[in-house]
N, CA and C atoms as a LAMMPS dump frame, in Angstrom:
ITEM: TIMESTEP
0
ITEM: NUMBER OF ATOMS
432
ITEM: BOX BOUNDS ff ff ff
-5.0000000000000000e+02 5.0000000000000000e+02
-5.0000000000000000e+02 5.0000000000000000e+02
-5.0000000000000000e+02 5.0000000000000000e+02
ITEM: ATOMS id mol type element x y z
1 1 1 N -310.137 122.162 -419.084
2 1 2 C -309.823 121.565 -420.367
3 1 3 C -308.377 121.094 -420.377
4 2 1 N -307.494 121.916 -419.822
5 2 2 C -306.082 121.577 -419.796
6 2 3 C -305.833 120.325 -418.944
7 3 1 N -306.617 120.136 -417.915
8 3 2 C -306.392 118.999 -417.029
9 3 3 C -306.746 117.667 -417.695
10 4 1 N -307.672 117.669 -418.668
11 4 2 C -308.087 116.415 -419.303
12 4 3 C -307.199 116.03 -420.479
13 5 1 N -306.783 116.994 -421.275
14 5 2 C -306.014 116.71 -422.487
15 5 3 C -304.726 117.528 -422.487
16 6 1 N -303.665 116.946 -422.963
17 6 2 C -302.417 117.712 -423.072
18 6 3 C -302.571 118.818 -424.127
19 7 1 N -301.941 119.925 -423.876
20 7 2 C -302.011 121.082 -424.788
21 7 3 C -301.513 120.695 -426.176
22 8 1 N -300.401 120.007 -426.232
23 8 2 C -299.821 119.646 -427.534
24 8 3 C -300.778 118.768 -428.343
25 9 1 N -301.462 117.868 -427.665
26 9 2 C -302.41 116.992 -428.37
27 9 3 C -303.577 117.815 -428.917
28 10 1 N -304.093 118.751 -428.109
29 10 2 C -305.205 119.589 -428.574
30 10 3 C -304.771 120.459 -429.754
31 11 1 N -303.573 120.991 -429.683
32 11 2 C -303.073 121.835 -430.782
33 11 3 C -302.938 121.018 -432.058
34 12 1 N -302.458 119.782 -431.932
35 12 2 C -302.276 118.924 -433.102
36 12 3 C -303.635 118.598 -433.728
37 13 1 N -304.642 118.264 -432.908
38 13 2 C -305.972 117.924 -433.413
39 13 3 C -306.617 119.138 -434.084
40 14 1 N -306.444 120.321 -433.484
41 14 2 C -307.046 121.54 -434.031
42 14 3 C -306.191 122.187 -435.123
43 15 1 N -305.048 121.574 -435.41
44 15 2 C -304.11 122.06 -436.431
45 15 3 C -303.676 123.499 -436.145
46 16 1 N -303.272 123.714 -434.892
47 16 2 C -302.764 125.005 -434.44
48 16 3 C -301.367 124.77 -433.887
49 17 1 N -300.447 125.674 -434.167
50 17 2 C -299.091 125.507 -433.63
51 17 3 C -299.092 125.765 -432.128
52 18 1 N -298.171 125.102 -431.434
53 18 2 C -298.053 125.305 -429.983
54 18 3 C -297.776 126.775 -429.677
55 19 1 N -296.833 127.343 -430.423
56 19 2 C -296.461 128.737 -430.161
57 19 3 C -297.633 129.678 -430.427
58 20 1 N -298.442 129.366 -431.446
59 20 2 C -299.619 130.184 -431.733
60 20 3 C -300.62 130.139 -430.597
61 21 1 N -300.823 128.943 -430.016
62 21 2 C -301.739 128.81 -428.882
63 21 3 C -301.237 129.614 -427.682
64 22 1 N -299.94 129.461 -427.36
65 22 2 C -299.405 130.156 -426.188
66 22 3 C -299.403 131.672 -426.395
67 23 1 N -299.173 132.087 -427.625
68 23 2 C -299.227 133.515 -427.933
69 23 3 C -300.653 134.039 -427.733
70 24 1 N -301.632 133.284 -428.218
71 24 2 C -303.037 133.663 -428.037
72 24 3 C -303.383 133.728 -426.553
73 25 1 N -302.913 132.735 -425.782
74 25 2 C -303.195 132.694 -424.349
75 25 3 C -302.606 133.923 -423.636
76 26 1 N -301.382 134.311 -424.023
77 26 2 C -300.76 135.514 -423.439
78 26 3 C -301.586 136.76 -423.748
79 27 1 N -302.086 136.842 -424.966
80 27 2 C -302.889 138.01 -425.347
81 27 3 C -304.203 138.067 -424.572
82 28 1 N -304.772 136.909 -424.245
83 28 2 C -306.03 136.875 -423.492
84 28 3 C -305.834 137.408 -422.079
85 29 1 N -304.663 137.134 -421.498
86 29 2 C -304.393 137.559 -420.125
87 29 3 C -303.892 138.996 -420.038
88 30 1 N -303.475 139.549 -421.161
89 30 2 C -302.91 140.902 -421.152
90 30 3 C -304.021 141.941 -421.042
91 31 1 N -303.665 143.107 -420.535
92 31 2 C -304.607 144.217 -420.469
93 31 3 C -304.829 144.735 -421.882
94 32 1 N -306.076 144.911 -422.277
95 32 2 C -306.309 145.401 -423.643
96 32 3 C -305.746 146.806 -423.823
97 33 1 N -305.112 147.031 -424.934
98 33 2 C -304.489 148.316 -425.254
99 33 3 C -305.424 149.038 -426.209
100 34 1 N -306.141 149.994 -425.703
101 34 2 C -307.133 150.67 -426.533
102 34 3 C -306.492 151.785 -427.346
103 35 1 N -307.231 152.231 -428.342
104 35 2 C -306.751 153.319 -429.18
105 35 3 C -306.566 154.588 -428.362
106 36 1 N -307.449 154.812 -427.405
107 36 2 C -307.365 156.01 -426.567
108 36 3 C -306.057 156.013 -425.774
109 37 1 N -305.697 154.863 -425.209
110 37 2 C -304.451 154.785 -424.449
111 37 3 C -303.26 155.063 -425.361
112 38 1 N -303.308 154.559 -426.572
113 38 2 C -302.207 154.777 -427.505
114 38 3 C -302.116 156.256 -427.867
115 39 1 N -303.271 156.895 -428.076
116 39 2 C -303.27 158.305 -428.449
117 39 3 C -302.677 159.15 -427.322
118 40 1 N -303.049 158.84 -426.094
119 40 2 C -302.483 159.561 -424.954
120 40 3 C -300.986 159.323 -424.91
121 41 1 N -300.577 158.087 -425.152
122 41 2 C -299.163 157.755 -425.14
123 41 3 C -298.421 158.508 -426.248
124 42 1 N -299.04 158.616 -427.419
125 42 2 C -298.43 159.379 -428.506
126 42 3 C -298.283 160.848 -428.112
127 43 1 N -299.303 161.374 -427.47
128 43 2 C -299.25 162.78 -427.05
129 43 3 C -298.155 162.987 -426.008
130 44 1 N -298.025 162.036 -425.103
131 44 2 C -296.983 162.129 -424.074
132 44 3 C -295.598 162.037 -424.71
133 45 1 N -295.446 161.09 -425.647
134 45 2 C -294.166 160.953 -426.34
135 45 3 C -293.866 162.213 -427.143
136 46 1 N -294.873 162.756 -427.801
137 46 2 C -294.693 163.967 -428.6
138 46 3 C -294.298 165.148 -427.721
139 47 1 N -294.887 165.241 -426.544
140 47 2 C -294.52 166.321 -425.616
141 47 3 C -293.051 166.199 -425.224
142 48 1 N -292.593 164.977 -424.958
143 48 2 C -291.184 164.761 -424.62
144 48 3 C -290.278 165.074 -425.804
145 49 1 N -290.703 164.701 -426.993
146 49 2 C -289.918 164.989 -428.199
147 49 3 C -289.781 166.499 -428.376
148 50 1 N -290.869 167.229 -428.171
149 50 2 C -290.82 168.694 -428.321
150 50 3 C -289.894 169.333 -427.284
151 51 1 N -289.922 168.821 -426.054
152 51 2 C -289.044 169.359 -425.004
153 51 3 C -287.581 169.124 -425.374
154 52 1 N -287.262 167.906 -425.793
155 52 2 C -285.877 167.59 -426.175
156 52 3 C -285.478 168.414 -427.386
157 53 1 N -286.393 168.544 -428.342
158 53 2 C -286.121 169.312 -429.563
159 53 3 C -285.73 170.751 -429.215
160 54 1 N -286.415 171.327 -428.244
161 54 2 C -286.087 172.689 -427.806
162 54 3 C -284.776 172.699 -427.019
163 55 1 N -284.561 171.683 -426.17
164 55 2 C -283.336 171.614 -425.359
165 55 3 C -282.075 171.568 -426.216
166 56 1 N -282.137 170.827 -427.315
167 56 2 C -280.937 170.647 -428.145
168 56 3 C -280.909 171.626 -429.314
169 57 1 N -281.754 172.643 -429.253
170 57 2 C -281.788 173.72 -430.261
171 57 3 C -281.961 173.183 -431.683
172 58 1 N -282.888 172.241 -431.829
173 58 2 C -283.259 171.673 -433.133
174 58 3 C -282.1 170.946 -433.817
175 59 1 N -281.16 170.426 -433.058
176 59 2 C -279.999 169.761 -433.652
177 59 3 C -280.265 168.295 -433.995
178 60 1 N -281.205 167.634 -433.317
179 60 2 C -281.376 166.191 -433.462
180 60 3 C -282.434 165.839 -434.495
181 61 1 N -282.089 164.894 -435.358
182 61 2 C -283.068 164.25 -436.219
183 61 3 C -283.65 163.068 -435.457
184 62 1 N -284.421 162.222 -436.149
185 62 2 C -285.088 161.146 -435.415
186 62 3 C -284.121 160.114 -434.832
187 63 1 N -282.982 159.76 -435.463
188 63 2 C -282.118 158.751 -434.831
189 63 3 C -281.545 159.222 -433.494
190 64 1 N -281.031 160.452 -433.458
191 64 2 C -280.473 160.962 -432.201
192 64 3 C -281.577 161.258 -431.195
193 65 1 N -282.747 161.652 -431.68
194 65 2 C -283.887 161.887 -430.788
195 65 3 C -284.274 160.576 -430.106
196 66 1 N -284.286 159.487 -430.875
197 66 2 C -284.615 158.176 -430.309
198 66 3 C -283.602 157.8 -429.232
199 67 1 N -282.319 158.012 -429.505
200 67 2 C -281.282 157.706 -428.514
201 67 3 C -281.454 158.555 -427.257
202 68 1 N -281.798 159.817 -427.433
203 68 2 C -281.974 160.71 -426.282
204 68 3 C -283.185 160.295 -425.448
205 69 1 N -284.267 159.892 -426.104
206 69 2 C -285.445 159.418 -425.375
207 69 3 C -285.094 158.181 -424.553
208 70 1 N -284.348 157.254 -425.155
209 70 2 C -283.93 156.052 -424.427
210 70 3 C -283.024 156.426 -423.259
211 71 1 N -282.118 157.378 -423.494
212 71 2 C -281.202 157.809 -422.439
213 71 3 C -281.973 158.41 -421.263
214 72 1 N -283.084 159.062 -421.557
215 72 2 C -283.907 159.665 -420.502
216 72 3 C -284.909 158.677 -419.902
217 73 1 N -284.814 157.411 -420.31
218 73 2 C -285.664 156.376 -419.722
219 73 3 C -287.03 156.236 -420.36
220 74 1 N -287.21 156.789 -421.546
221 74 2 C -288.494 156.691 -422.245
222 74 3 C -288.355 155.612 -423.308
223 75 1 N -289.002 154.475 -423.074
224 75 2 C -288.906 153.357 -424.013
225 75 3 C -289.904 153.569 -425.137
226 76 1 N -289.377 153.708 -426.34
227 76 2 C -290.209 153.962 -427.515
228 76 3 C -289.435 153.464 -428.724
229 77 1 N -290.142 152.967 -429.711
230 77 2 C -289.498 152.461 -430.913
231 77 3 C -289.01 153.58 -431.812
232 78 1 N -287.923 153.305 -432.534
233 78 2 C -287.362 154.355 -433.392
234 78 3 C -288.29 154.701 -434.546
235 79 1 N -289.022 153.712 -435.053
236 79 2 C -289.949 153.985 -436.15
237 79 3 C -291.092 154.887 -435.673
238 80 1 N -291.52 154.686 -434.451
239 80 2 C -292.581 155.526 -433.893
240 80 3 C -292.089 156.957 -433.704
241 81 1 N -290.847 157.113 -433.254
242 81 2 C -290.265 158.453 -433.112
243 81 3 C -290.205 159.125 -434.478
244 82 1 N -289.751 158.372 -435.485
245 82 2 C -289.649 158.921 -436.836
246 82 3 C -291.019 159.366 -437.338
247 83 1 N -292.03 158.519 -437.143
248 83 2 C -293.374 158.854 -437.623
249 83 3 C -293.955 160.059 -436.883
250 84 1 N -293.777 160.111 -435.574
251 84 2 C -294.296 161.25 -434.808
252 84 3 C -293.632 162.549 -435.248
253 85 1 N -292.316 162.507 -435.415
254 85 2 C -291.609 163.722 -435.827
255 85 3 C -292.027 164.138 -437.228
256 86 1 N -292.195 163.166 -438.107
257 86 2 C -292.582 163.481 -439.479
258 86 3 C -294.012 164.028 -439.527
259 87 1 N -294.917 163.391 -438.802
260 87 2 C -296.323 163.798 -438.792
261 87 3 C -296.503 165.209 -438.247
262 88 1 N -295.66 165.601 -437.299
263 88 2 C -295.8 166.913 -436.66
264 88 3 C -294.737 167.909 -437.124
265 89 1 N -294.086 167.588 -438.236
266 89 2 C -293.109 168.486 -438.877
267 89 3 C -292.022 168.946 -437.908
268 90 1 N -291.514 168.024 -437.103
269 90 2 C -290.399 168.328 -436.207
270 90 3 C -289.144 167.841 -436.911
271 91 1 N -288.317 168.784 -437.338
272 91 2 C -287.128 168.441 -438.114
273 91 3 C -285.901 169.078 -437.507
274 92 1 N -284.771 168.437 -437.755
275 92 2 C -283.506 169.033 -437.345
276 92 3 C -283.183 170.172 -438.305
277 93 1 N -282.373 171.105 -437.821
278 93 2 C -281.924 172.187 -438.697
279 93 3 C -281.122 171.584 -439.841
280 94 1 N -281.273 172.161 -441.004
281 94 2 C -280.448 171.734 -442.124
282 94 3 C -279.021 172.179 -441.875
283 95 1 N -278.083 171.357 -442.308
284 95 2 C -276.69 171.752 -442.156
285 95 3 C -276.421 172.925 -443.088
286 96 1 N -275.692 173.892 -442.553
287 96 2 C -275.378 175.056 -443.378
288 96 3 C -274.343 174.68 -444.426
289 97 1 N -274.536 175.216 -445.608
290 97 2 C -273.577 175.011 -446.673
291 97 3 C -272.313 175.78 -446.365
292 98 1 N -271.171 175.23 -446.721
293 98 2 C -269.91 175.932 -446.525
294 98 3 C -269.878 177.133 -447.46
295 99 1 N -269.594 178.284 -446.916
296 99 2 C -269.526 179.507 -447.711
297 99 3 C -268.06 179.849 -447.92
298 100 1 N -267.644 179.831 -449.168
299 100 2 C -266.267 180.197 -449.481
300 100 3 C -266.123 181.7 -449.29
301 101 1 N -265.19 182.103 -448.457
302 101 2 C -265.028 183.533 -448.178
303 101 3 C -263.845 184.129 -448.928
304 102 1 N -263.113 183.314 -449.629
305 102 2 C -261.954 183.804 -450.371
306 102 3 C -262.269 183.768 -451.857
307 103 1 N -262.054 184.886 -452.52
308 103 2 C -262.249 184.954 -453.964
309 103 3 C -260.874 185.052 -454.606
310 104 1 N -260.356 183.931 -455.063
311 104 2 C -259.024 183.915 -455.671
312 104 3 C -259.06 184.26 -457.15
313 105 1 N -260.246 184.278 -457.734
314 105 2 C -260.353 184.546 -459.167
315 105 3 C -260.726 186.009 -459.376
316 106 1 N -259.758 186.874 -459.195
317 106 2 C -260.004 188.3 -459.386
318 106 3 C -258.825 188.901 -460.149
319 107 1 N -259.039 190.101 -460.662
320 107 2 C -258.016 190.768 -461.465
321 107 3 C -257.181 191.736 -460.642
322 108 1 N -257.368 191.777 -459.344
323 108 2 C -256.625 192.699 -458.492
324 108 3 C -255.189 192.218 -458.309
325 109 1 N -254.253 193.134 -458.061
326 109 2 C -252.865 192.703 -457.868
327 109 3 C -252.711 191.913 -456.562
328 110 1 N -251.868 190.896 -456.606
329 110 2 C -251.611 190.059 -455.438
330 110 3 C -250.328 190.547 -454.785
331 111 1 N -250.352 190.692 -453.482
332 111 2 C -249.159 191.153 -452.755
333 111 3 C -248.063 190.099 -452.849
334 112 1 N -246.813 190.539 -452.948
335 112 2 C -245.721 189.563 -453.055
336 112 3 C -245.506 188.825 -451.729
337 113 1 N -245.04 187.592 -451.822
338 113 2 C -244.744 186.787 -450.644
339 113 3 C -243.298 187.057 -450.247
340 114 1 N -243.111 187.983 -449.355
341 114 2 C -241.765 188.383 -448.958
342 114 3 C -241.112 187.389 -448.001
343 115 1 N -241.893 186.597 -447.315
344 115 2 C -241.351 185.68 -446.305
345 115 3 C -240.813 184.406 -446.947
346 116 1 N -241.438 183.929 -447.998
347 116 2 C -241.033 182.694 -448.682
348 116 3 C -240.912 181.521 -447.701
349 117 1 N -241.811 181.476 -446.729
350 117 2 C -241.892 180.413 -445.723
351 117 3 C -240.623 180.284 -444.877
352 118 1 N -239.875 181.36 -444.762
353 118 2 C -238.701 181.403 -443.877
354 118 3 C -239.113 182.169 -442.629
355 119 1 N -239.543 181.438 -441.604
356 119 2 C -240.108 182.059 -440.41
357 119 3 C -239.071 182.198 -439.294
358 120 1 N -237.852 182.561 -439.631
359 120 2 C -236.781 182.698 -438.637
360 120 3 C -236.205 184.11 -438.682
361 121 1 N -236.852 185.077 -438.061
362 121 2 C -236.306 186.441 -438.093
363 121 3 C -235.061 186.549 -437.21
364 122 1 N -234.186 187.49 -437.573
365 122 2 C -232.943 187.696 -436.814
366 122 3 C -233.169 188.554 -435.574
367 123 1 N -234.178 189.421 -435.621
368 123 2 C -234.436 190.332 -434.498
369 123 3 C -235.945 190.56 -434.399
370 124 1 N -236.396 191.099 -433.283
371 124 2 C -237.824 191.397 -433.153
372 124 3 C -238.263 192.461 -434.155
373 125 1 N -239.519 192.452 -434.479
374 125 2 C -240.159 193.437 -435.358
375 125 3 C -239.714 193.339 -436.81
376 126 1 N -239.168 192.226 -437.225
377 126 2 C -238.779 192.065 -438.627
378 126 3 C -239.853 191.329 -439.431
379 127 1 N -240.598 190.475 -438.757
380 127 2 C -241.576 189.639 -439.457
381 127 3 C -242.894 189.651 -438.689
382 128 1 N -243.93 190.038 -439.38
383 128 2 C -245.253 190.065 -438.769
384 128 3 C -246.187 189.183 -439.596
385 129 1 N -247.081 188.539 -438.914
386 129 2 C -248.1 187.766 -439.633
387 129 3 C -249.436 187.983 -438.94
388 130 1 N -250.482 187.652 -439.607
389 130 2 C -251.813 187.854 -439.027
390 130 3 C -252.806 186.862 -439.589
391 131 1 N -253.913 186.802 -438.917
392 131 2 C -254.993 185.922 -439.344
393 131 3 C -256.299 186.551 -438.877
394 132 1 N -257.351 186.2 -439.531
395 132 2 C -258.665 186.701 -439.146
396 132 3 C -259.463 185.525 -438.604
397 133 1 N -260.06 185.71 -437.456
398 133 2 C -260.922 184.684 -436.876
399 133 3 C -262.363 185.097 -437.082
400 134 1 N -263.164 184.166 -437.522
401 134 2 C -264.582 184.414 -437.727
402 134 3 C -265.363 183.706 -436.622
403 135 1 N -265.742 184.394 -435.557
404 135 2 C -266.544 183.734 -434.521
405 135 3 C -267.939 183.414 -435.05
406 136 1 N -268.498 182.315 -434.58
407 136 2 C -269.835 181.922 -435.021
408 136 3 C -270.872 182.907 -434.499
409 137 1 N -271.737 183.343 -435.39
410 137 2 C -272.8 184.273 -435.025
411 137 3 C -274.13 183.653 -435.415
412 138 1 N -275.178 184.12 -434.796
413 138 2 C -276.486 183.561 -435.082
414 138 3 C -277.036 184.083 -436.408
415 139 1 N -276.829 185.346 -436.694
416 139 2 C -277.453 185.937 -437.871
417 139 3 C -276.513 186.116 -439.055
418 140 1 N -275.221 186.196 -438.816
419 140 2 C -274.308 186.385 -439.936
420 140 3 C -272.956 185.785 -439.596
421 141 1 N -272.156 185.543 -440.592
422 141 2 C -270.859 184.9 -440.364
423 141 3 C -269.733 185.915 -440.273
424 142 1 N -269.959 187.162 -440.676
425 142 2 C -268.86 188.112 -440.814
426 142 3 C -268.713 189.047 -439.622
427 143 1 N -268.529 188.487 -438.457
428 143 2 C -268.226 189.282 -437.275
429 143 3 C -266.72 189.211 -437.064
430 144 1 N -266.062 190.353 -437.005
431 144 2 C -264.602 190.369 -436.864
432 144 3 C -264.226 190.73 -435.462
């Protein structure tokens, strides 16, 4: 058919756009993508998402998960990652709320500020200062 009539002429007579015809032709030559293949692909992608989710200790939401999948060579759309994670309830940990550990509104006596921000002692053992470090813990924040 192509040898007898130019493609553009046939498209014009049939009132079809050139790009629409070529797109249709590409689809005819492509391997059909069945639902079963997609489901297997979803399962494979989901398995990779679960592995990464465990590797990063539930830190990544769908945007960072998508970037990590791409970094590992797994080509997948970000919307598909979002839908898979949402459908299977894979979520990043919620950010912890800041817990104020100082209660300044109390009726207890406040120690006087003897240093008055003059940190220049004349001899050793005249001025001492301290601080408390709170190392991060898994179950509680108050490890001293």
